[in-house]
C-alpha positions in Angstrom: 0.1 -0.1 -0.2 1.5 3.3 -0.9 0.6 6.1 1.4 3.3 8.5 0.5 2.1 12.2 1.2 -1.1 10.9 1.8 -3.2 13.1 4.5 -5.0 10.6 6.6 -8.2 11.7 7.6 -10.3 10.1 10.9 -12.7 7.7 9.9 -15.6 9.7 11.2 -15.7 13.2 12.4 -13.8 13.0 15.6 -12.7 9.7 15.5 -8.9 8.9 15.6 -7.1 5.8 15.3 -4.5 5.4 17.5 -1.2 2.9 17.2 0.8 1.6 20.1 3.8 0.1 19.1 5.4 -2.5 21.5 8.8 -3.8 20.7 11.9 -5.8 22.1 15.0 -3.9 22.2 18.0 -5.0 20.1 21.6 -4.1 20.8 22.0 -2.8 17.1 20.9 0.9 17.2 20.0 0.7 13.5 18.1 -2.3 13.8 15.9 -0.7 16.5 15.1 2.2 14.2 14.6 0.5 11.1 12.0 -1.7 13.0 10.4 1.5 14.5 10.1 3.1 10.9 8.5 0.0 9.5 6.2 -0.5 12.3 5.0 3.0 11.7 4.5 2.2 8.2 2.4 -0.9 9.1 0.3 1.1 11.4 -0.3 3.7 9.0 -1.3 1.1 6.5 -3.9 -0.7 8.9 -5.7 2.7 9.4 -3.5 4.5 12.2 -3.6 8.4 12.5 -1.6 8.7 15.7 1.6 6.4 16.4 3.3 6.2 19.7 6.8 4.5 20.2 8.0 3.3 23.4 10.3 5.2 25.5 14.1 5.1 24.3 13.0 2.7 21.4 16.4 3.1 19.6 18.2 1.1 21.7 17.9 -1.4 24.8 17.4 0.3 28.3 20.9 1.5 29.1 20.0 3.2 32.5 20.4 -0.3 34.4 24.1 0.9 35.4 26.1 4.1 35.6 28.4 4.1 32.6 29.7 7.4 31.1 30.1 5.3 27.8 26.5 5.5 27.3 26.5 9.2 26.6 28.0 8.5 23.1 24.6 7.1 22.0 22.7 10.5 22.6 22.1 12.4 19.6 21.2 16.2 19.0 17.3 17.1 18.0 17.1 17.1 15.2 19.5 14.3 14.6 19.7 11.0 12.4 17.0 9.1 14.8 14.4 12.0 15.2 14.8 12.9 11.4 14.1 9.1 10.4 10.7 9.2 12.7 9.9 12.6 11.4 10.5 11.0 7.7 8.2 8.2 8.2 5.7 10.6 9.7 5.5 12.5 6.7 5.7 9.4 4.5 3.0 7.8 6.0 0.6 11.0 7.0 0.6 10.2 10.5 1.1 11.8 13.8 4.2 10.0 15.5 5.5 10.5 19.1 8.8 9.5 19.5 11.1 9.1 22.6 15.0 10.0 22.1 18.2 10.4 24.3 18.7 14.2 23.4 22.3 15.5 23.6 21.3 19.2 24.3 24.9 20.4 25.0 28.1 19.1 26.2 27.1 17.8 29.5 23.4 18.4 29.2 21.1 15.3 28.4 17.7 14.8 28.4 15.2 11.8 28.1 12.8 13.7 25.2 9.6 13.0 23.3 8.9 14.8 20.2 5.5 14.9 18.4 5.8 14.9 14.9 2.8 16.1 12.8 1.4 14.3 9.6 3.8 16.5 7.7 6.6 15.6 9.3 6.9 19.0 10.9 7.6 19.5 14.8 4.4 19.9 16.9 5.9 19.9 20.0 8.7 18.9 22.3 8.5 17.6 25.8 11.6 16.9 28.2 10.9 14.3 30.9 10.1 16.1 34.1 10.5 13.5 36.8 13.4 11.4 36.9 14.0 8.2 38.6 16.9 6.9 40.6 15.9 3.3 41.7 17.8 -0.1 41.3 18.2 -0.8 37.8 16.7 2.6 36.9 19.7 4.8 37.3 18.4 7.7 35.1 19.4 10.7 37.2 22.8 9.7 36.2 22.2 10.2 32.8 19.2 12.5 32.5 18.8 16.5 33.3 15.0 17.3 34.5 13.1 18.7 31.8 12.5 22.6 31.9 9.8 22.8 29.3 6.8 22.1 31.6 3.6 20.2 30.7 2.1 21.3 27.5 -0.1 19.8 24.9 0.4 20.3 21.1 -2.1 20.6 18.0 -1.8 18.1 15.5 -3.6 17.0 12.3 -5.4 14.3 14.5 -6.4 16.3 17.9 -4.4 18.1 20.4 -2.0 15.8 22.1 0.0 15.9 25.3 3.2 13.7 26.3 4.7 12.4 29.2 7.2 10.0 29.8 7.4 6.8 31.9 7.9 8.0 35.6 5.6 11.0 35.1 3.0 8.2 34.9 2.8 8.4 38.6 2.4 11.9 39.2 -1.6 13.2 39.0 -0.1 16.7 39.0 1.7 16.0 35.6 -1.6 14.5 34.0 -3.7 17.5 35.4 -1.5 20.3 33.5 -1.2 18.6 30.8 -5.0 18.1 30.5 -5.6 21.7 31.6 -3.2 22.6 28.6 -5.8 21.4 26.5 -4.7 17.6 25.8 -7.5 15.5 24.3 -5.1 12.0 24.3 -1.9 11.9 27.1 0.4 9.6 25.9 3.2 7.9 28.0 6.1 6.3 26.2 7.4 3.8 28.6 9.9 1.4 29.8 8.8 -0.3 32.9 9.4 -4.0 33.9 9.8 -6.4 36.7 13.1 -7.4 38.6 13.2 -11.0 38.3 13.5 -11.9 41.9 10.5 -9.8 42.8 8.0 -10.8 40.0 6.5 -13.9 41.6 5.6 -12.1 44.9 4.9 -8.4 43.4 4.5 -8.8 39.8 1.0 -8.9 39.5 0.6 -5.9 42.0 2.9 -3.9 40.3 1.6 -4.1 37.3 -2.0 -3.3 38.3 -0.6 -0.3 40.1 1.2 1.2 37.2 -2.2 0.8 34.8 -4.6 1.8 37.5 -2.5 4.8 38.1 -3.0 5.8 34.4 -6.7 5.1 34.3 -7.4 7.2 37.3 -5.5 10.1 35.3 -7.9 9.4 32.4 -11.1 9.4 34.7 -10.1 12.5 36.7 -9.2 14.7 33.6 -11.7 13.2 31.5 -9.2 12.4 28.7 -7.6 9.4 26.7 -4.6 8.1 28.3 -2.4 5.8 26.5 1.0 3.9 27.5 3.5 2.4 25.1 5.8 0.0 26.6 8.5 -2.1 26.0 8.6 -6.1 26.3 10.9 -8.7 26.7 14.0 -9.1 28.8 16.9 -6.7 28.8 19.5 -7.2 31.0 18.6 -7.7 34.4 15.1 -6.4 33.6 12.0 -8.0 32.2 9.8 -5.4 30.5 6.2 -6.4 31.1 4.7 -5.0 27.9 1.1 -4.7 28.4 0.7 -1.4 26.5 -2.7 -0.1 26.6 -5.2 3.0 26.0 -7.9 4.0 28.3 -10.8 5.9 27.4 -12.0 9.0 29.6 -14.3 6.7 31.8 -11.2 4.5 32.6 -12.3 1.6 30.4 -9.4 0.0 28.8 -10.1 -0.2 25.2 -7.4 -2.3 24.2 -4.3 -4.1 26.1 -1.2 -5.9 24.7 0.2 -9.5 25.9 3.1 -9.0 28.2 5.9 -10.6 26.5 5.1 -10.4 22.9 5.7 -7.5 20.2 2.4 -6.1 19.0 1.2 -2.9 17.7 -2.4 -2.1 19.1 -5.1 -0.3 17.2 -7.8 1.5 18.9 -10.3 4.1 17.5 -11.2 7.0 20.1 -14.0 9.0 19.7 -12.9 12.7 20.9 -16.5 13.7 21.1 -16.8 11.5 24.2 -14.4 13.9 26.1 -17.1 16.5 26.3 -19.9 14.2 27.0 -17.5 12.5 30.2 -16.8 16.0 31.6 -20.2 17.3 31.5 -21.5 14.2 33.5 -18.5 14.3 35.6 -17.4 17.5 35.8 -14.3 17.6 37.6 -12.4 20.3 36.2 -15.5 22.5 36.6 -15.6 21.9 40.5 -12.0 22.3 41.3 -11.3 24.5 43.9 -8.5 26.4 42.6 -8.3 29.1 45.6 -7.6 26.2 47.9 -4.6 24.4 46.4 -2.0 26.8 47.3 -0.1 24.0 49.4 0.4 22.1 46.3 3.4 23.8 45.7 5.1 22.9 49.0 7.4 19.6 49.5 5.3 18.7 52.4 2.7 20.7 54.5 4.1 20.6 58.2 
């Protein structure tokens, strides 16, 4: 199917088809990029309007150790990897969310997501705000916290907000992204189990992760989607289970834990207004009473 330079339109007014690409990570950067580009094309051919790739899709998840050599893998934006994703967006007429290891300046690196519009132009840039430092997730060694705040970006297929992985756990991030007008909030993700914890805690950990994002969808009346890695890498087993929730918190589709998949989900953006008028959480917010949210802790 040749979709070169075609402007894909939603199948019906207000309906957008979202594709979440769940992949394993190869040690070869070029193989990962080539696979991502191929999967974008396949999703577009299947009818996708918006395609989201997983966090740091161009390599294996390198933050399991603190290794200065890994900084050599970072690229400026624009750079070879980001330009390949922008070109795929333009070729297939789809919006693409890509997640990159950004080299902003010597000694200054970010975990950065870029939203490319369906003509390949940059609709918006988001730098990961919340940076974890946990066993096998030593991201503070590599990434400077984002300085662009929480935002939403107009695209051919709706107004899109992006946060990244660890941001998933923060209701403030989802709220501010929704208040910026996002209709869909995407979370490129790299989360998995430590093998010695999976048997006892694995089900609970996965449930907490999904429940948190479903609650963001409910509290803000938006669609929420997470595209996760899958498969073993180093000491981690990424748990896949990429999913998309509607504004009522219903999971419209969920991938398997252990296979590469591309989920395609139709999202009726008109549902946002319907849900928000029945559950008017934004209307009833007491913005005059939330000053203490700016404090680390209320003593």
